[in-house]
C-alpha positions as semicolon CSV with decimal commas, in nm:
position;residue;x (nm);y (nm);z (nm)
1;M;-22,399;-9,670;-10,087
2;D;-22,671;-9,526;-9,869
3;Q;-22,748;-9,171;-9,979
4;K;-22,677;-9,014;-9,639
5;N;-22,339;-9,187;-9,619
6;M;-22,231;-9,135;-9,981
7;N;-22,004;-8,873;-10,127
8;T;-22,260;-8,649;-10,294
9;Q;-22,013;-8,576;-10,570
10;Q;-21,998;-8,929;-10,694
11;V;-21,956;-8,931;-11,071
12;V;-22,232;-9,078;-11,287
13;L;-22,232;-9,145;-11,661
14;I;-22,576;-9,195;-11,819
15;T;-22,605;-9,299;-12,183
16;G;-22,911;-9,224;-12,393
17;A;-22,963;-8,901;-12,199
18;S;-23,114;-8,701;-12,483
19;S;-23,473;-8,803;-12,409
20;G;-23,712;-9,002;-12,195
21;I;-23,571;-9,223;-11,923
22;G;-23,208;-9,114;-11,954
23;K;-23,282;-8,742;-11,949
24;E;-23,512;-8,772;-11,647
25;A;-23,264;-8,991;-11,456
26;A;-22,991;-8,733;-11,521
27;R;-23,213;-8,458;-11,379
28;L;-23,300;-8,656;-11,069
29;L;-22,947;-8,766;-10,987
30;A;-22,812;-8,415;-11,039
31;G;-23,080;-8,290;-10,802
32;K;-22,946;-8,528;-10,538
33;G;-22,596;-8,383;-10,562
34;Y;-22,427;-8,626;-10,796
35;K;-22,185;-8,509;-11,062
36;V;-22,376;-8,625;-11,368
37;Y;-22,252;-8,666;-11,724
38;G;-22,529;-8,715;-11,978
39;A;-22,421;-8,867;-12,308
40;A;-22,598;-8,924;-12,639
41;R;-22,550;-8,877;-13,011
42;N;-22,765;-8,563;-13,022
43;V;-22,603;-8,309;-12,790
44;E;-22,855;-8,038;-12,880
45;K;-23,137;-8,237;-12,722
46;M;-22,946;-8,233;-12,392
47;E;-22,880;-7,859;-12,375
48;E;-23,162;-7,807;-12,124
49;L;-22,967;-8,023;-11,879
50;I;-22,668;-7,789;-11,868
51;P;-22,828;-7,526;-11,636
52;L;-22,888;-7,810;-11,389
53;G;-22,514;-7,864;-11,354
54;I;-22,512;-8,168;-11,583
55;T;-22,225;-8,198;-11,829
56;V;-22,338;-8,320;-12,170
57;L;-22,110;-8,515;-12,400
58;P;-22,146;-8,660;-12,749
59;L;-22,155;-9,039;-12,753
60;D;-22,222;-9,294;-13,023
61;V;-22,218;-9,631;-12,849
62;T;-22,145;-9,807;-13,179
63;S;-21,817;-9,616;-13,217
64;Q;-21,508;-9,726;-13,026
65;S;-21,343;-9,385;-13,066
66;S;-21,657;-9,204;-12,946
67;I;-21,672;-9,423;-12,636
68;E;-21,304;-9,369;-12,562
69;N;-21,330;-8,992;-12,607
70;C;-21,633;-8,972;-12,378
71;V;-21,487;-9,182;-12,098
72;D;-21,140;-9,026;-12,123
73;H;-21,291;-8,678;-12,094
74;I;-21,468;-8,773;-11,771
75;L;-21,160;-8,941;-11,626
76;T;-20,938;-8,646;-11,716
77;T;-21,183;-8,407;-11,548
78;E;-21,299;-8,613;-11,250
79;G;-21,043;-8,889;-11,210
80;R;-21,314;-9,149;-11,148
81;I;-21,649;-9,292;-11,255
82;D;-21,863;-9,433;-10,977
83;I;-22,188;-9,524;-11,153
84;L;-22,245;-9,622;-11,515
85;V;-22,606;-9,626;-11,636
86;N;-22,634;-9,808;-11,968
87;N;-22,963;-9,670;-12,091
88;A;-22,900;-9,623;-12,466
89;G;-23,101;-9,858;-12,684
90;Y;-23,381;-9,884;-12,937
91;G;-23,629;-10,134;-13,079
92;T;-23,655;-10,258;-13,434
93;F;-23,966;-10,462;-13,503
94;G;-24,047;-10,653;-13,819
95;P;-24,081;-11,010;-13,947
96;V;-23,769;-11,218;-13,896
97;E;-23,783;-11,311;-14,263
98;A;-23,800;-10,950;-14,378
99;V;-23,574;-10,751;-14,143
100;P;-23,231;-10,716;-14,311
101;L;-22,952;-10,884;-14,119
102;E;-22,765;-10,555;-14,122
103;E;-23,046;-10,404;-13,915
104;G;-23,041;-10,699;-13,677
105;R;-22,666;-10,657;-13,631
106;R;-22,706;-10,284;-13,572
107;Q;-22,959;-10,347;-13,298
108;F;-22,714;-10,580;-13,126
109;E;-22,439;-10,319;-13,172
110;V;-22,647;-10,056;-12,993
111;N;-22,828;-10,264;-12,731
112;L;-22,551;-10,510;-12,639
113;F;-22,207;-10,447;-12,785
114;G;-22,210;-10,072;-12,723
115;M;-22,295;-10,139;-12,360
116;A;-22,024;-10,406;-12,341
117;T;-21,762;-10,175;-12,491
118;L;-21,840;-9,907;-12,233
119;I;-21,818;-10,160;-11,952
120;Q;-21,482;-10,290;-12,073
121;K;-21,352;-9,933;-12,084
122;I;-21,476;-9,842;-11,736
123;L;-21,423;-10,165;-11,540
124;P;-21,045;-10,116;-11,491
125;V;-21,122;-9,776;-11,339
126;M;-21,378;-9,920;-11,100
127;R;-21,146;-10,204;-11,003
128;K;-20,873;-9,953;-10,924
129;Q;-21,121;-9,756;-10,713
130;K;-21,231;-10,082;-10,548
131;S;-21,590;-9,972;-10,595
132;G;-21,848;-9,903;-10,859
133;R;-22,199;-9,969;-10,980
134;I;-22,316;-10,067;-11,328
135;I;-22,687;-10,030;-11,403
136;N;-22,806;-10,190;-11,726
137;V;-23,149;-10,101;-11,858
138;S;-23,296;-10,420;-12,000
139;S;-23,666;-10,497;-12,050
140;M;-23,939;-10,739;-11,956
141;A;-23,899;-10,839;-12,324
142;A;-23,597;-11,044;-12,219
143;Y;-23,828;-11,317;-12,085
144;F;-24,069;-11,370;-12,372
145;S;-24,110;-11,292;-12,738
146;E;-24,386;-11,175;-12,966
147;P;-24,448;-11,184;-13,341
148;N;-24,224;-10,945;-13,533
149;G;-24,012;-10,871;-13,225
150;G;-23,744;-11,135;-13,266
151;W;-23,442;-10,907;-13,294
152;Y;-23,539;-10,673;-13,011
153;H;-23,628;-10,954;-12,771
154;A;-23,305;-11,133;-12,859
155;T;-23,094;-10,828;-12,772
156;K;-23,262;-10,786;-12,434
157;A;-23,227;-11,156;-12,350
158;A;-22,857;-11,121;-12,431
159;V;-22,828;-10,815;-12,205
160;E;-22,974;-11,018;-11,918
161;R;-22,741;-11,316;-11,951
162;Y;-22,440;-11,090;-12,007
163;S;-22,527;-10,891;-11,695
164;D;-22,574;-11,205;-11,485
165;A;-22,226;-11,327;-11,576
166;L;-22,075;-10,983;-11,520
167;R;-22,235;-10,952;-11,176
168;M;-22,070;-11,272;-11,057
169;E;-21,733;-11,181;-11,208
170;V;-21,695;-10,837;-11,051
171;K;-21,857;-10,886;-10,710
172;R;-21,517;-10,956;-10,552
173;F;-21,399;-10,611;-10,663
174;N;-21,686;-10,439;-10,478
175;I;-21,858;-10,361;-10,807
176;Q;-22,233;-10,411;-10,821
177;V;-22,437;-10,490;-11,132
178;V;-22,808;-10,407;-11,141
179;L;-23,070;-10,477;-11,407
180;I;-23,368;-10,249;-11,468
181;Q;-23,654;-10,432;-11,644
182;P;-23,913;-10,180;-11,763
183;G;-24,249;-10,283;-11,894
184;M;-24,450;-10,054;-12,122
185;I;-24,308;-9,703;-12,095
186;N;-24,431;-9,400;-12,285
187;T;-24,115;-9,297;-12,471
188;E;-23,996;-9,267;-12,832
189;W;-23,930;-9,642;-12,827
190;Q;-24,280;-9,750;-12,928
191;V;-24,291;-9,493;-13,208
192;I;-23,967;-9,621;-13,360
193;A;-24,066;-9,985;-13,311
194;G;-24,405;-9,932;-13,477
195;Q;-24,257;-9,741;-13,771
196;N;-23,998;-10,011;-13,834
197;L;-24,262;-10,283;-13,805
198;L;-24,473;-10,130;-14,082
199;K;-24,169;-10,050;-14,296
200;F;-24,022;-10,399;-14,292
201;A;-24,357;-10,580;-14,327
202;E;-24,477;-10,370;-14,619
203;N;-24,550;-10,572;-14,936
204;T;-24,482;-10,901;-14,759
205;V;-24,711;-11,184;-14,653
206;Y;-24,686;-11,043;-14,300
207;E;-24,824;-10,696;-14,381
208;T;-25,183;-10,749;-14,264
209;S;-25,088;-10,899;-13,929
210;A;-24,816;-10,635;-13,883
211;R;-25,070;-10,356;-13,928
212;H;-25,290;-10,516;-13,665
213;Q;-24,994;-10,549;-13,429
214;A;-24,889;-10,187;-13,484
215;A;-25,241;-10,078;-13,391
216;M;-25,235;-10,297;-13,081
217;L;-24,898;-10,151;-12,977
218;E;-25,032;-9,799;-13,014
219;M;-25,344;-9,886;-12,817
220;G;-25,150;-10,064;-12,544
221;Y;-24,914;-9,777;-12,486
222;K;-25,204;-9,552;-12,386
223;W;-25,171;-9,731;-12,050
224;A;-24,793;-9,719;-12,042
225;S;-24,607;-9,576;-11,746
226;K;-24,424;-9,244;-11,762
227;P;-24,043;-9,241;-11,809
228;S;-24,016;-9,098;-11,456
229;V;-24,118;-9,439;-11,318
230;V;-23,802;-9,594;-11,462
231;A;-23,589;-9,288;-11,386
232;N;-23,689;-9,300;-11,020
233;T;-23,596;-9,668;-11,011
234;I;-23,255;-9,589;-11,159
235;V;-23,208;-9,334;-10,881
236;R;-23,307;-9,591;-10,621
237;A;-23,069;-9,847;-10,771
238;S;-22,792;-9,585;-10,771
239;T;-22,835;-9,462;-10,416
240;T;-22,934;-9,756;-10,198
241;R;-22,658;-9,946;-10,024
242;H;-22,794;-10,289;-10,120
243;P;-22,983;-10,260;-10,451
244;C;-23,197;-10,540;-10,587
245;L;-23,038;-10,747;-10,862
246;R;-23,344;-10,677;-11,079
247;Y;-23,616;-10,413;-11,073
248;K;-23,935;-10,507;-11,260
249;I;-24,128;-10,184;-11,305
250;G;-24,365;-10,005;-11,540
251;G;-24,680;-10,086;-11,733
252;M;-24,774;-10,455;-11,734
253;A;-24,423;-10,577;-11,646
254;K;-24,512;-10,788;-11,342
255;P;-24,838;-10,943;-11,470
256;I;-24,692;-11,033;-11,810
257;L;-24,384;-11,191;-11,653
258;L;-24,604;-11,382;-11,410
259;L;-24,815;-11,517;-11,696
260;R;-24,501;-11,615;-11,887
261;K;-24,374;-11,804;-11,584
262;L;-24,699;-11,990;-11,514
263;M;-24,828;-12,064;-11,864
264;P;-24,713;-12,350;-12,087
265;D;-24,529;-12,224;-12,395
266;R;-24,807;-12,324;-12,635
267;W;-25,068;-12,134;-12,435
268;F;-24,853;-11,824;-12,413
269;D;-24,775;-11,841;-12,786
270;A;-25,144;-11,874;-12,873
271;I;-25,255;-11,584;-12,655
272;T;-24,974;-11,357;-12,774
273;A;-25,037;-11,437;-13,139
274;Y;-25,410;-11,376;-13,096
275;V;-25,360;-11,039;-12,927
276;M;-25,088;-10,918;-13,164
277;N;-25,199;-11,068;-13,493
278;G;-25,569;-11,112;-13,441
279;K;-25,538;-11,489;-13,480
280;N;-25,349;-11,783;-13,339
C-alpha cells in the first residue's frame, strides 16, 4: 500500500474524529487524497472538517445500531472500506475500590467492545475486497499499570491482546492489523482522567494520594507530545506498504517501556508509587 501505488480514493473511517488525534489524522489523510469519513458522537465538533472534503457521521461506539448505521451509510455510498482507524476511547482513573463497576464496564464498552463491534461489522467487507487495514490506537499503558489507573490500563492491555489475535487470524485474507501505542499526548484525555480521579477518590482513604497523583499528571503532561505526532504515525501506518506491527511514539513512551522491560516488578512498583503517590 505504498502511497504512490495506491488508489488515492481509498476509503477511510476514523472514529473519535471530533478532537485531538482523530481530527488531525482525518485532516492529514484527506490532504493526501483519501476519501475520509470522520465519526464521533458530537457531529458539531467535526463541522470544520467538512470544507476539507471529509464526510462527518454520528457514531456512538457503544451502540450497535449507531455502528450499523454509520458503516452501512459508507458502504451504500462508497461500496467499500479500505482502512479502519479505531481511535475512539477515554480514560477513567480512580481507586479500584472506589470506581463503580458500571464505570469500569463502560470503559471496556468504549475502549474494547465498541472497537470489536466495528471490526466485526467491517471484516466481511474487507474479506470480500481481499484487502484492508485495521489500525487500533492503544497506549503504552498496555504494558504497565499505575495507582488509580487499573480500569484504563486493563482496557488497553485487552486491546493489545485482542489485536494480536486478530492480526494472525486475518493475515491470510490480505488484511493488516496495526497497533499505535502513544505515550503522553496533550489531548482531552488527561483532563478527563484527572477529573475522574479526583471525583472517585473524594472522601475515601485514597483522596490524599489521588490529589498528589492528579498534580503529577498535570505536571507531566506539560512535556507531552502534540496530537499531530500520533496523527502523523496513523498516516504512516495507513500509507506504507509494509507497516510496523506496533508504533511506540509520543512523550516518554519508549523510555518508560524500556524501564518496564528491564526492571523487576517490585522496583517498578516502588518507583511508580513514589512518583504518583509521593510514597512507596
